[in-house]
C-alpha positions, 0 to 999 in steps of 0.5 A: 490519510493511510491511503494517501500515504499509500498512494504518495509512496506507490506513485513516486515507484512506479513508472506508470503513475497513472495506473496505480489505485489505492482504495481502504477496504472495511475489517471485519475488526474494527483494530484493521484496516485493509489496503488494496494497491491496483497496479500495471502489471509491468509496475509489479515488479516494482512496487513488490522489489527483490524478495518482497522487500520495497512492498516490506518496507512500503507496508513498514512506514504505512503501519507506522504512520497508523499508529502515530495516528489511530494505532490500527492494525494495517493490511496492504494488498498489491494487485496487479491488472 
């Protein structure tokens, strides 16, 4: 559910939505989820935003959704290719 939400939000921010890849990775902690977001180099600035505001808003929305469901901490890593 959180991966789908993250993917939906990111795809609506970037220009090239087909290049977005979002995956969930296991964490060492049972109460933590790691989500990896891959976007093209051209869209990296759009996803991060000025002073990281877009990335922080994205993390806040996904974290709020997690608290409503299973109360796990979410870590979102944004990378480019």
